[in-house]
N, C-alpha and C positions, 0 to 999 in steps of 0.2 A: 571194208565194211559197206554193206549195201545201203544206199541212201533211203531217205523217207519215201521218195517216189517209187523206187523199185521194190521196197519191202511191202508197201501198200498194194502194188500191182500183183505181187505174188499171192497175197491173201485174197485179193479180188478174183484171181484166176483159179486158185486151187482149193480154197476153203469153201465148204458147203454154204450156199447162200442163206440158209436158215440161221446159221450162227455168225455170219459175217457182220451183221449189225451190232451184235454184242461185242465182237472183237474191236470194232471201230470206236465204240464208246469210250474206251480207255487206252486206245493206241494212238499216241501222238508223238511226232518227232519235231515239234516246234523248236526252231533254233538248234537243231540237233548237232550240227557241226560245231557251232560256237560253244555249245555246252560241254563238249568232250575234248575239243581240240587242244593239244599240248598238255593234257593231263596224264599223270601216272597214277594208276590205281590197281589195287588188288583185284584180280579177275579170275574167273573160272571159264576155261575153254572146253567145250564138248565137241567131239568129232563123231558123227553118227553116219553109218552107211549100211547098205544092204549086204548081207553075207553072200559071198560067191556070186556077186552081181554079174560079172563078165560071163560066167558059165550059164547063168539063167537066161541071158539075153542073146546068147551066141547064135541062135537060129531065128531071132526076131527080125522082122522088117523094121525099117526106120520108124514107120508109123506106129508099129506095135511097141517099140521102145519108148516112144513119146507118150503113148497111152499108159504104159506100165509106170513110168516115172510120175505122170500126172496123178495117178491113183495113190502112189506112195506119198507124194507131197501132200495130198489132201488129208492124210492121217498125221504126218509128222509136223507140218507147219502149225496146225492148231495146238498141238502139245507144246511146241516151242513158244508160241505166243502165251499160252496159259501159264507157263513157267517164267515169263518175263525174260526170255532169251532174245538176243539181237543177232541176226544172221550176218556173218562176216563173208562167207563164200558158199556158193553151191557149185559142186563139181560133179555133175551127173547125179549119182545116188549119194555122194558124199556131201554132208552139210556140216559146216563149221559154225558153231554158235558161241557167242560171248555173253557171259553173265557178269554184271558188275554194278556196284552202287553208283558208278559215275553216270549211268543213264538216268538215275533218279527214280527207278521203279522198284528197287529193293533198298532196305534200310541199313544193311550191314554186309561186311565181307563174308561172314558166316552164312547169311541168307543167300548170297550169290552162289556160294559153293553148294549149299544144299539144293538150291533150285536146279543147278546143272545136273546133279545126281538124279533128282526127281524127274527131270526131263528125259534123261537117258533111260531110267527105269520104266517110265510110262510108255516110251516108244517101244521098248522090248516087250512089255506086257501086252500092249495094244496089237502088236504085229506078230506075237508068238504063234507058231504053228501055221503061219500063212506064207505065201510066196514072197512076202516082203520082210521076212525075219532079219533083224538088224544086229549089229554089234556096235560097241561104243567105247570111247576112251575120254578121259578127263585130265586136263592139266591145270594146275592152280599156281598163282603167283602174281607178280606185278606185270602189267602191260602198260606200254606207252602209246597213247592215241595221237596220231599225227596224219598228215597228208603225204602221200607218196606220188611219184610221177614227175612230170616236167611242168612247171608253173605255166598256166594259161594254155597249155597244149593238151595234156592228159593228166588229171589229178584225181585221186580218190582218197576218202577217209580210210585209214588203215590202222592197224595196231601191231606193235612189235614187242616181243618178249618171250621168255623161256616157256610159259604155258603153251604157246603154240607148238613149239618143238616137241614138248612132252606129249601133247595130244596126237600129233602126227605119228610119232614113233610108237606110242602104245597102240594106236589103231592098227598099225601094220602087223601086230602079233595077236590082236584080239580075235576071238572065235565067236561062233553063233550064240546069241543071247547072253553075251558077256559084257560087263563094264570093267575096264581096266583103269587103275589110277595108281599113282606113286604111294608106296607105303610111308608111314610115319609123317604124313601131312595131317593137319587138323581135320580135314574132311574124312580121310581114311580112318582116323582114330574114332570119329563119331560113328561111322558106318560099322566098324569093327565092334564097337560097344553094343550097338543095336542088334546086329546079326548074331553075335556070339552069346548074348545074354537073354535074348527073347526068341520066341518061336516065329521065325520069319519065313518058314517054308511057303512057297517053293524057291526062295532065295537062299544061296549058300555063299560062303566066302573061303577063299584059299589064298595062298601067297606063293610067289616064285621069285627067282632072280634071273634077270636076262641082261644081255649085253646089247644095248641099242646105240645106234650111230649118234654120236654127239652127247650121249648120256653115260657112256661107259657101263660099269656094273650097276644095275638098278634093281632095287627091291620093289616088287609090284604086288598089289592086291588085285585079286580076280573075283568079281562078284558075278555069280552065275544064276540064271533063271532056268528052272526045269519045268 
């Protein structure tokens, strides 16, 4: 989990200066580690990354890759902040984001789940039909927040739990402008109700079964933006 210092640095570097002030007004990690350390809480983990990123940058110089990612971050980081997400890891174009009431900025497990979906959906809509088109996956369930590493040598706040595995595995099979999540979860059921019962074009929903490492046979909902 990125510390207060590094999350603030990310926003300072990549978020448009005109909106940076408004972000800072309600973005506080006071006593962040003490607040979440050792807690187990329902959480929603979103994994967002650029579709076919390796192919897109194959002929880029190092400088061009850096510029490309900087522009991508300028879009995605604002959406993550607006949806009360907390960045766990950034791996090039891949961003792992945690949503949970343990942070104090959402009031319920349901709201944390809904925010994770809204974050992914907004990223897809914002970047649709651009060179930064993304795909996303969501895992929900309990996370345990703790420190990892070697005490007093290298330590970081981290989280452990099944939602991380789900997000990683589903992301590996997601395609352009898709959000993947496990079927029969409360979040999937709410999204199903909305998409199937109301006119949500250009969003559609489908389902499939896949065999994913560590998850065996898995029923998956695919939410597609056209």
